[in-house]
C-alpha positions in Angstrom: 61.3 52.2 -22.9 57.6 52.2 -22.2 57.2 48.9 -23.9 60.1 47.5 -21.9 58.5 48.5 -18.7 55.1 47.0 -19.7 56.8 43.8 -20.6 58.7 43.7 -17.2 55.4 44.4 -15.4 53.6 41.8 -17.4 56.2 39.2 -16.2 56.3 40.4 -12.6 52.6 41.0 -12.2 51.5 37.4 -11.3 54.1 37.2 -8.5 53.5 40.7 -7.2 49.7 40.5 -7.2 49.6 36.9 -5.9 52.2 37.9 -3.2 50.4 41.0 -2.1 47.0 39.2 -1.8 48.6 36.3 -0.1 50.2 38.6 2.5 46.9 40.5 3.1 45.2 37.1 3.6 47.9 36.2 6.1 47.4 39.4 8.1 43.6 38.9 7.9 43.9 35.3 9.1 46.2 36.2 12.1 44.7 39.5 13.3 41.0 39.0 12.5 40.5 35.2 12.6 43.4 34.6 14.9 44.5 31.5 13.1 47.9 29.9 13.1 46.8 26.6 11.7 46.9 24.5 8.5 44.5 26.9 6.6 47.1 29.6 7.1 50.3 27.7 6.2 48.7 25.5 3.5 45.7 27.4 2.3 47.2 30.9 1.7 50.2 29.7 -0.4 47.7 27.6 -2.4 45.5 30.7 -3.0 48.5 33.0 -3.8 49.9 30.5 -6.3 46.5 30.1 -7.9 46.1 33.8 -8.4 49.6 34.1 -9.9 48.9 31.3 -12.3 45.6 32.9 -13.2 47.4 36.1 -14.2 50.2 34.4 -16.1 50.5 35.6 -19.7 51.0 33.3 -22.6 49.4 30.0 -23.4 49.7 27.2 -22.9 51.7 26.9 -19.7 54.1 24.0 -19.4 54.1 22.1 -16.1 57.4 23.6 -15.0 56.2 27.1 -15.7 52.9 26.5 -13.9 54.8 25.3 -10.8 57.2 28.3 -11.1 54.2 30.7 -11.1 52.7 28.8 -8.1 56.0 29.4 -6.2 56.5 33.0 -7.4 54.4 34.8 -4.8 56.2 33.3 -1.8 59.3 35.6 -2.0 57.0 38.6 -2.3 55.1 37.5 0.8 58.4 37.1 2.6 59.6 40.5 1.7 56.4 42.2 2.7 56.4 40.3 6.1 59.9 41.6 6.7 59.3 45.1 5.5 56.2 45.5 7.7 57.7 43.9 10.8 55.0 41.3 10.8 57.4 38.3 10.7 61.1 37.7 11.3 63.6 36.1 9.1 63.9 32.9 11.2 60.2 32.2 11.1 60.1 32.8 7.4 63.0 30.3 7.0 61.4 27.7 9.2 58.0 28.0 7.6 59.4 28.0 4.1 59.5 24.3 3.9 55.9 23.8 4.6 54.4 26.7 2.5 56.3 25.5 -0.6 54.3 22.3 -0.7 50.8 23.8 -1.5 52.5 26.3 -3.9 53.9 23.4 -5.9 50.6 21.5 -5.6 48.5 24.3 -7.0 50.9 24.6 -9.9 50.5 20.9 -10.8 46.7 20.9 -10.2 45.9 24.0 -12.3 48.2 22.7 -15.1 46.2 19.4 -15.1 42.9 21.3 -15.0 43.5 24.1 -17.5 46.4 23.1 -19.8 46.7 19.4 -20.2 43.3 18.6 -21.7 42.3 18.9 -25.4 40.2 21.9 -24.5 42.0 24.6 -22.6 40.1 26.4 -19.9 40.6 29.9 -18.7 43.0 30.1 -15.8 41.7 33.3 -14.2 38.3 32.0 -13.1 39.8 28.8 -11.9 42.2 30.7 -9.6 39.2 32.3 -7.8 37.8 29.0 -6.5 40.5 28.3 -3.9 40.3 31.9 -2.7 36.6 31.5 -2.0 37.0 28.2 -0.3 39.7 29.5 2.1 37.6 32.5 3.2 34.6 30.2 3.5 36.5 27.8 5.8 37.6 30.6 8.0 34.2 32.1 8.3 31.9 29.1 8.5 33.9 26.0 9.3 37.1 24.3 10.5 37.0 25.6 14.1 40.4 26.2 15.7 41.8 23.1 17.3 42.3 23.3 21.1 45.9 23.5 22.3 47.6 20.2 22.7 50.0 19.4 25.6 53.1 17.5 24.5 55.8 15.9 26.6 59.5 15.8 25.6 61.9 13.7 27.6 65.7 13.8 27.1 68.2 11.7 29.2 72.0 11.6 29.6 74.2 9.2 31.5 76.4 10.7 34.1 79.4 8.9 35.7 78.8 10.5 39.1 76.8 9.8 42.3 73.2 10.8 42.7 74.3 13.3 45.4 76.7 15.0 43.0 74.1 15.4 40.3 71.5 16.6 42.8 73.9 19.3 44.1 74.2 20.6 40.5 70.6 20.6 39.5 69.3 22.0 42.8 71.6 25.0 42.7 72.5 27.9 40.5 73.7 26.9 37.0 75.4 28.7 34.1 75.2 27.2 30.6 77.6 28.3 27.9 76.0 29.6 24.8 76.2 27.1 21.9 77.3 27.7 18.3 74.8 25.5 16.5 71.9 25.7 14.0 69.4 26.5 16.8 71.5 29.5 17.9 71.9 30.6 14.2 68.1 30.8 13.8 67.7 32.3 17.3 65.9 29.5 19.1 65.7 30.0 22.8 68.9 28.8 24.5 69.4 28.4 28.2 71.9 30.9 29.8 71.6 30.4 33.6 69.3 29.2 36.3 69.0 30.7 39.8 67.3 29.1 42.7 65.3 31.3 45.2 64.7 29.2 48.2 64.9 25.4 48.8 62.2 22.7 48.8 58.7 22.7 47.6 57.5 26.2 46.7 61.0 27.5 45.8 61.3 29.6 42.7 63.6 28.8 39.8 64.4 31.6 37.4 65.8 30.4 34.1 67.3 33.0 31.9 67.0 32.2 28.2 68.2 34.1 25.2 64.6 35.0 24.5 63.5 36.0 28.0 63.0 34.6 31.5 61.2 31.4 32.5 59.8 31.5 36.1 59.1 28.2 37.7 57.7 27.1 41.1 58.9 23.8 42.6 56.0 21.4 43.2 58.0 18.3 44.1 61.4 18.3 45.9 63.2 14.9 46.4 66.9 15.3 47.2 68.9 12.7 45.4 66.0 11.7 43.2 64.8 14.8 41.3 62.3 17.7 41.3 59.2 18.9 39.5 58.0 22.4 38.8 55.2 24.3 37.2 55.8 27.2 34.8 54.5 30.6 36.0 55.9 32.6 33.2 57.0 31.2 29.8 59.2 33.3 27.5 59.0 33.1 23.6 60.4 30.0 22.1 62.7 32.1 19.9 64.0 35.6 19.5 62.8 37.2 16.2 64.6 39.9 14.3 64.2 41.4 10.9 65.5 44.5 9.0 64.0 46.8 11.7 65.6 44.9 14.7 63.9 42.8 17.4 60.2 42.2 16.8 57.5 40.2 18.6 55.3 38.5 16.0 51.8 37.4 17.2 52.7 33.7 17.0 55.4 34.2 19.7 52.7 35.2 22.3 50.7 32.0 23.0 51.2 29.5 20.2 53.9 27.6 22.0 54.1 27.7 25.8 55.9 25.6 28.4 53.6 24.5 31.2 55.6 22.3 33.6 58.9 20.3 33.9 60.8 17.7 35.8 64.2 16.3 36.6 64.6 12.6 37.5 67.8 11.0 38.8 67.8 7.3 38.1 70.9 5.4 39.6 72.3 2.5 37.5 74.1 -0.6 38.6 77.6 0.8 37.8 77.6 3.6 40.3 76.5 6.3 37.8 73.1 7.8 37.1 70.7 8.6 34.3 69.5 12.2 34.5 66.2 12.7 32.7 64.7 16.1 31.9 61.0 16.3 30.8 59.2 19.4 29.6 55.5 19.7 28.9 54.5 22.3 26.4 51.3 23.3 24.7 51.1 23.7 20.9 48.5 25.9 19.2 49.8 25.9 15.6 49.1 23.8 12.6 49.8 21.7 10.7 50.5 20.1 14.1 52.7 17.3 12.8 55.1 19.8 11.2 55.3 22.3 14.1 55.4 19.6 16.7 58.5 18.2 15.0 60.1 21.6 15.0 59.4 22.6 18.6 60.0 19.2 20.0 63.5 19.3 18.4 63.9 22.8 19.9 63.0 21.6 23.4 65.2 18.5 23.1 68.1 20.8 22.1 67.6 23.0 25.1 67.4 19.9 27.4 70.7 18.6 26.0 72.5 21.9 26.5 71.5 21.8 30.2 72.0 18.1 30.8 75.5 18.1 29.2 76.5 21.0 31.4 75.2 19.2 34.5 77.1 16.1 33.3 80.3 18.1 33.0 80.0 19.7 36.4 78.9 16.6 38.3 81.6 14.4 36.8 84.2 17.0 37.6 83.3 17.1 41.3 82.5 13.4 41.7 84.6 11.5 44.2 86.3 8.1 43.5 84.0 5.1 43.9 85.9 3.8 46.9 85.2 6.7 49.3 82.1 7.6 51.3 80.6 9.6 48.4 80.0 6.3 46.5 78.5 4.7 49.6 76.2 7.7 50.0 75.1 7.3 46.4 74.3 3.6 47.0 72.4 4.5 50.1 70.3 7.1 48.1 69.6 4.5 45.4 68.4 1.9 48.0 66.6 4.4 50.4 65.0 7.3 48.6 64.6 10.3 50.9 61.0 10.8 49.9 58.4 9.5 47.5 
């Protein structure tokens, strides 16, 4: 029995030790160094995988086993993040695609260095090198990149007059909750918008599934559109784990909406194009990966709102032969303000 337990521990030890150290480095990086960048999502899985490979028993390791040991700490890190309430299931799922890449890479790299040559090298000391490099980068180099503002524009064609569209976007609006992938992973979904006042300086309160977004109108052009600045930005998603709702550090300031705009652009057929633009800041890395994720999330939110506006405006639109159509043509030729 004792020998069986020792054998099981010997097999599990690389994943457990690598996962525990990887998780502790993750906590250190977020709470002490306040990093949510490439060194966190690429460096730590690389280090954790290197430690697991260094502790692997048996020699030599095949390429497939080396890669397997490189990936082994990731589930342990995920379980620890869930158990401690440090991360939610959705973020672990979203981040899983990016953290698997360095884990596979370290498996291949250490196989080539330690196992493929005529003279085998000890894996343990080789695994310590990336650990030291990561801590050195955090302490002495690679300053945090400044937040980057990104614009996302989504447009939809509406077979209604500019007046009809304006009446919908400038008033209170309720948006049905979707049943899509974004809702399944608890990305913020629009629920309703309420206007407090009219014209420049009015307040828009947009209720999302993750909180309330408070906006102040900075440009008000009846029949043409409006712009607003964001006074209060809710989290981009709602996070839960085995303990219920949580608020991981990255939901605080890593992704924030800063301003937005609606533009109504009449077309030659009597309808309009309605454009919705959101500007948001991103303070996460690797930027290319997270920008793709959050831009898709913003575009999804835009489409839920725009399609609801389309539905309501087309339902109340008048036939093109009456005065409503002439009013739309007048707005297109004579904008009420610039």
